[in-house]
N, C-alpha and C positions, 0 to 999 in steps of 0.2 A: 408677691413682693409685699413687704410690710415696713411702714415708717414708724420708727420709735425714736422720739426725741430728735428728729432731724437726720437720722441715720437710716439707710435702706438695707433691708435684709430680704434675700430671696432664695428659693430653691427651685428646682425643676431644670437644672443643667442637663441637657439631653446628652452630652458627652461624659458628664460626671455626675451620675444620678444621686450620689450620697452627698454632694456639696451643699454646704450652706455659705452663700456669699454675702458679704457686707462691704458698704462703700466707706469712704473716708469721713464721712459726716460732714459738718460744717465747712471744714477745710477741703473737702473733695467731694462735693455732692454728685452722685452718679458715677463716680470714679472708683472702681473696684480694684485698682492697682495697689499692691503692697507699699509702693513708693509714696502713695498719697494717703496712707492710713486704711486702705481697704484689704481685702484678702478673702480667703475661704478656709473652711474647716469641714472635715469628713464627719458625717453623722452615721455611726454604726457601720463604718467602712468595713467591707468584706462580710457583713452580716446579711440577714435575710428580709431587711425592711428598706423601703424607699421613702425619703422625706416628701411629704405632701403639702405641708403648710407650716408657716412660721408666724408666731404671734408673740406680743409682748405680754407676758403673764408674770408668775411668781413661783417661787419654790414653796416646799411645804412649811419653811421657816418664815414665809412672807417676804423674802428678798426678791427684788425685781430681777427677772431673768428673761432672756429670749427662749421661747418655748417652741419646739419642733415636734410635730405630730407626724408619725411615719406609718406607711401602709405595709402589712406583711401578708403572708399566704392565708387564705381563707378567713380573712377578717381579723386576723391576729397582727396587731401592729405595736408600736412602742412610742413613748414619749420622752424626749430629751431636753434638758436645760442647758443653755449656753451662757455662761457668766464670763465676762472679760475681766482680767486682772492686768495691772501695769507693772512692767519690769524695766529696769534702767540698763541700757547696753551701751557702754562707753559714752555715757552722757546723753544718750538718746532714749526717750521714753517709748516703749513699744507696748501696744495692747495685745494681749495673748488671749485667744478663746480657749475656755475650759469646758468640755462637753461631759455631761453627767446623765446617766440614764435614770429617769424617775422610777422608783420601786413600784412594782405592782400596776403599772399604768398600761393603758390600751392606746393605740393609735387610731388613725381614721382612714377610710377609703375615699373621702369626699372632702376636698380641700375647702370648697366654697360653702360647705355645710356646718362648718365649725363656728359656733357663735359664742359670745360672752354675755352672761346675765347673772345677776345675784352673785358677783364675785366668783363665778365658776365658769369653766368652759363646758359647752354641751355639744355633743357631736355623734354622728353615727360611726360605729366601728366596722360594720359589715356583718357582724353577728348580732349586735343589739345597739342601743343608744346608751351613751355614758355621760356622767357628769363628774367633774373633778371638785373636790372640797379639801379641806384641811382637817386631819385627824390629829388634834394636838396631843392626845394621850398615846399616841403611837409614834413617839420621837419625831413629831412635827413633819410627817411626810404628807404628801398629797394623797388622798384616798379617792378611788375612782369607784362610783356606784352605778349600777345599771338602773336606768329609768324607764325600761320598757318590758318589765315582767308582765305587765297586764295586757300587752298586746303582742305576745310572742308569735301567734299565729300569722299575724299581719307582717311582722318583721321578716318572718320566713319567706314571705312572697316577693320581697325586694330582689331586683335583679342585680346581683353583685357586680356583674360585668359592666353595667351602665351607671353604678353609683358615683363614678367620678364626675359626673355631670349634675349630681344633686346639689341644692343650694339652700341657704337658710338665712334667716334674719329675725331680729327681735323687735317687737312693735307693741306698744301698749301692754307691757308685762306678759306677752304671749311670744313663744318661739314657733316660727313657721318653717317647715322644711317641705321643699318640693322634691319628690322622690319618684323613681321609676318602680311602680308596682306591678310586677309581671309584665313589664314593657321595656322597650329599648330606650324610651325617653321619659322624662318627668310627667306623669299623668295624674299625680295625686298631690295635694298639699296637706300635710299632717300638722296639727296645732297642739301644742302643750301649753295649757294655761296656767302660769306661774301664780297668777293672782287668785287662783282657786286650788291651791295646794298641789299644782302641777298635774291636774287630770288631763287626760287625753280627750280631745274633741273628735266627734266623728269626722272621718277624712272628707276633704273637699275634692270631688271629682272634676278637676280642671288641669288642663296642660299648662305647665309653667316651666319654660325653658331656663328663665332667669327671674329673680326677684330682686327689688330694690325699694328704698324709700325716697319719695320725691317731695320737694317743698315748693309751694306756690309763692313766688317772689312777692306777689301783690297782697294776698290774704294771709300768708304765713301758714296756710294749711298743710299738714303732713299727709301724705297718702301712701298706701301700700300698693305698688305697681307690679305687674308681671309682664313678660313678653311670652306669648303662647305659641311662637313659631311663625306667626303671621302678623298679629296685631299687638300693640301695646295697650294693656288694659289696666284700669284703675278699680280697686275695690271701694265701693261707696255705698253708704246708707241712703243715698237719694233714690235708689231703685232697689226693689225687693226681689229676691228669688229668681234672678236671671243673670246669665252671663253673656254679655254682648248681645242682648236681645232674646236669647234662648232660655226658656224656663228650665229650672232644674228642681229636682224632688228633695223635700226635706222630711224628716221623720224624727219624732221624739217618742220613745216607747219605755214601757216597763212590762217584763214578761214573766215575773216570778212571785206573784202574790199568792201566798198560802195562809192556812188558818191555824196551824199549830207548828211546834218546833220540828216535829217529824216530817211535816210536809204531806202526811197521809190523809188528814181530816178532810171531810167533805163540808162545803159551805153553801147555804142558801143566799144567793146574791139577788137583791131587788133592783138596784139601780147604780149607776155611776154618774157623777157630776163632774164637769170640768169648767173651771172659771179662766177666762181669757180677759187680758187687759190690752187695750188698744189693738183689737183685732183688725186686720185688713186682708181683703181678697177672699178666697174661697179655703176653707179649712175643713178637713175630713177627720171626724173621730171614730175609731173602731174599738170594739171590746171583743176579746176572744178568750177561750178557756178550755181546760181539760175537762171533759165532762164524765158522766158515770160509765160510759162505754169505752172510755180511753181515747176518744177522738177529740181533736182540736177544732172547734167550730167557732164561726163568728157568732157572737152573742147579741151585738147591736152595732148599729152604725148610723151616724147623722152627719149631714153636711151643713156647715155654717157659712153663709155668704154675707159679708159686710155690704150694706147699702147706705147711700147718702140721700138725704132730703134737704131742701132749702126752705128758709123762712125769711120774711121781709115785712116791712111795714106797708100798709095799704093793700088794696086789692084792685087789679085791673079789671075785674068783673063789673065794677061800678063805673064804667066809662061810657061816654056818649059817642065814642069813635073818633073824636077830634084830638088833635095834638097840639097844644096841650089840652087834656081833658077838662071838662067843666067840673067833673065831680071828683076826679083823682088825679094826683100828680105823678111823678116818677117814683117807682116802688123803692128806689134807693139801693143802698148796697145790699147785695144778697149774701147772706151767711149760710154755708153748707154745713150741716151737722150729720154726725154719725154716732154710733154707739161706742162709748168708750170702755164698757164692760159688758161681756157676754157670757151666759151660762149655757152650756150644752149638756142635755140629759140624755143618757142612754138607758132605756128600759131593758134590763137583763132578764129578771124573773127565771133564773135557772139554778140548778144545783151543780156545782163544779168543784173539782179538786184543786184547781189552780187557775188564776185569772191573769189576764194581761190586758194592756190597752196600748193604742198608738195614736198619735196626731200627725197627719201627713198633709202636705201641700204639693200640688203637681203643677200649678200654673204661676204665671208671673204676678208680681206686685202683691205678694203674700207676706204678712208679718203678724206677729202676736207675742205676748208674754203669757206663759202658762203660769198662773198665779197659784191655783190649788186644784188638787184632784180629790175626790171624796167617794168612797165606795160604801154603800149601804146594804148590810147583810148580816147574817148571824152564822156561827159555827154550828154544825149538826153534831151534838155529842154522840160518840160511840159509832159514828158512821164514817167509814173509811173506804178509801179508793180501792176498788178491786174486791170488796167484801160483797 
């Protein structure tokens, strides 16, 4: 069901799967009878698609329109626009719905996973993920672009039969989709960061049967919440690297550092340095590479653990044992201090053809900003892998 300007639109009639229903608007809220201004219209009646969701969107020309996304076989669906025109019948004005199929469009298998961001609709089709835009130089039609070319192997793991339960939302210029990846229920959250040119972020391994945004009426704080099948959980920066008290693993990595355009040159690597800002918890840094024998070996590993110390005025050591002391008073407020910048150095000292590194955490309460990575070494001229 969708509310547009006080008028309700809905799909999902179990007896008439192709129907789009609409009520009478302000004159008949919730009344779908034609005698009160309501009614229904078939979407691709007799065709091979079934309406899944209705949204208020626009045509390629920018005209407001009710937009219906439909599901087809094997992830192939359609998009239709419904525009109402008014006709005069014996002095009575009648609204008539006109249904038009959008050219070149794809539908969706997941009604709750359709989101609107940056003036476009974003949604999974069953075969990939799509985004709608306007191609002004192609007769002002909506153009559908695939946004999942970089993650096709992951998309192929989605369980199409369970995609009807997938859901999505937009928060802080990121799109979140809860999806069934090789599962009968939503077991991963995929994130597309629109603020960073639409890159895909590594999936979150968390059960999320439903997602929504919640607002605290006292503080005005907006929170991203999920229902995992048992508990209602809130994503928060107040706790790090844990889901409901259980630690999860994080990994940042780069695995393709080579020394020439051909990728065949050998390099003598002395060390790698990693600069962390505001580190917290236990952070492990590993370096690995393809050596002269063709084996991928660990070249270096270090674990950094953040510690805290406290400072205060005065020293209790100069006390005579009495309270209050003759020689010293209250130590005052204790300030805890910890390192805000940390450098982790890996001693490599190896000849490799390809070099990689990773930063991982496996425990709770870990956090960091990886500011810089620096590799110190030289290319070995005329030394090639396999020679």
